[in-house]
N, C-alpha and C positions, 0 to 999 in steps of 0.2 A: 394399514399404512406400513411402508417398509422402514427399516432402520434409517435409511438415508433421509426419508421425509421428516422424521423426528429430528435427526441431526441437523438437517438444513434449516429447520426453524430456529434452532439455537444460533447457528452461524448467521442467519439472516438478522436476528436481533442485534448481534454485535455489529454487523455491518450497518444496520439502521442507526445505531448509536453513533458510529463513526461518521456516517453521512450527515446525521443531524448536527453533530458538533461542528463539522466543516461548514455546513450551510449557515449555522448560527454565527460562526466567526467570519463569514465572508463579508457581510456588510461592515462590521467594524474595521476589518482589514483594508477596505476600500475607501474609508473616510479620508477626505482631504486633510493634509497636514500630518497624518499618521501613516499614510499609505507608503508602502515600499513595493515596487513592481515585482521584484524577485519573490518576495514573500507571498504576494497575491497570486503569482503564477504557481507557486508551490501549493497553495490552498486549492486552486483549481485542478492542478495535476493530481494531487492526492484524492480529490473528490472523484476525478475520472478513474483513477486507479482502483478506488473502492468499488465503483460501479462495475468496472471490468472484472475485478476479482470475484465479485458477487456473481457475475454471469458465468465465469468459468468454473465455479464450484460444481456445476452439473457434470463436469468431466470426471468427478470422483464418485459418481452415484453408484458405481458397481463395486466399490471397495468393500471388503469383508470387515465390518466395523468392530473395533475393540475400544475400550476406554482410552488407551494411548493414542490410537489413530484419531479418535474424536477430539482429544485435546490438541493434537497436532494440527488438525483442520481448523479448530477454533482459534489457533494462534494467528492464522492469516488475517482475519478481521481484527484480532486483538492488537497486532502490531500496527495496523493502519490506525486504529482508534488511539493508541498511545502516541503515535507520530503526530496525529491531529492535535492531541492535547499539548504536546511539546511545541508545535508550530503556532498554536493560537493562545495558549495559556488557559488556565481555568476561568479567567475573567478577561476576555479580549477587549471589553469596553474600557478597561483600566490601563491598557498598554498605551504609553505615550508615543512611542515610535516603534513601528513594526520592523524597521531596519535594525535598530539597536536590539530589539527582541530576537530577531532572526539570528544575528551574529552571536548573541549571548547564549543561544540554545542550539547552535548549529551542530555541536559535537553530539548531543543527545539525538537530534533529528537524524543525522547521517549514520550514527552508530546503529540506530534502529533500522535504517535502510540496509546496512550491511547484514544485520541479523535476519532481516526479511529475505535478502538475496540468498543467504546460506540456507535458510529454512526452505525456500522454494527449490533450491538445488537438491536438497536431501529428500524432498517430498516423495518422489517416485519410490524410493526404498522404504521409507517409514510407512507410507500408506499401502505398501505391498503390491504396488503396480508392477514393480520390477524386483526380481530376487536380489538379495543383498550383494552378491559378488558379481552380478552382471552389470554391463555398461548401460547407462541410460543417457541419451543425449540431453544436454541442458539447453533450455530455451534461450534464445538471444536476449530477450528482455530480462531474464534472470541474471545473465552475465552483466548486462549493462547496468542494472540496478546495483549490483555489488560493486562494480568498478566506479560508477559515478558517485555512489555514496562514499567510497573510499577516498575519491578525489575531494569530495566535500569535506571530509574529515581533515585532509591534509592542507588544503588551501583555504585562506581567508579572503582572498582577492575577489571583489565583487564581479570582475569580468569573468573569472573562472566559474563563479557561481551562476552567472548569466548563461554561460555555455552549458553547464550541467543541467539547469532547469529546462533549457531549450531542447537538449537531446532527450531528457526525460519525458517532456511533453510529446515530442515526436514519437518516442517509443510507445507511450500509452495510446496515442491516437492511432498508430499503426496496428496495435493490438485490436482496437475496435474494428479495423478494416478486415482483419483475418479471423475474427471470432465466428465460430460456427453457429448456425441457427439451431435452436432446440426443437426437436421434432415433437409434434403433439402426441399425446398418449393415444394408443389404439382403443 
């Protein structure tokens, strides 16, 4: 087995924990009387983002792995896992109103989104894909994650948050459209 195959197992485990947390919290977040449509949309969007990120991890299979690069790559599912925890709480069955919960925890949720955007923007250099002083184009979804998360930090208006989650969902869905197929091993 290659280094990447070992590393991808660890990354997959953290992604699986994040997806499990999101799936476990989906049912309570959709219950009548506690449901908040923006919160439910974020749960679905974060679930789709986890699946999309899990898929694109294959793009870094050629990296020359070091412990620092492994920790950097492990941060991708880690941020999604922590965002899922903030979004759903440790005990989603005990949340009385997901609207109140969302707005009480929006700062942490969107701050983690900004951290995720900065992390994604720095990844080409940290992972050694691009030499440190060379230009690397930043993916539009990385820019939108950072900008939308910053807007989520600034604004508390539900209409602004509806626009943020809509654009985020469109960005994640567009990423699914352009994701490459993984070629079978020879």
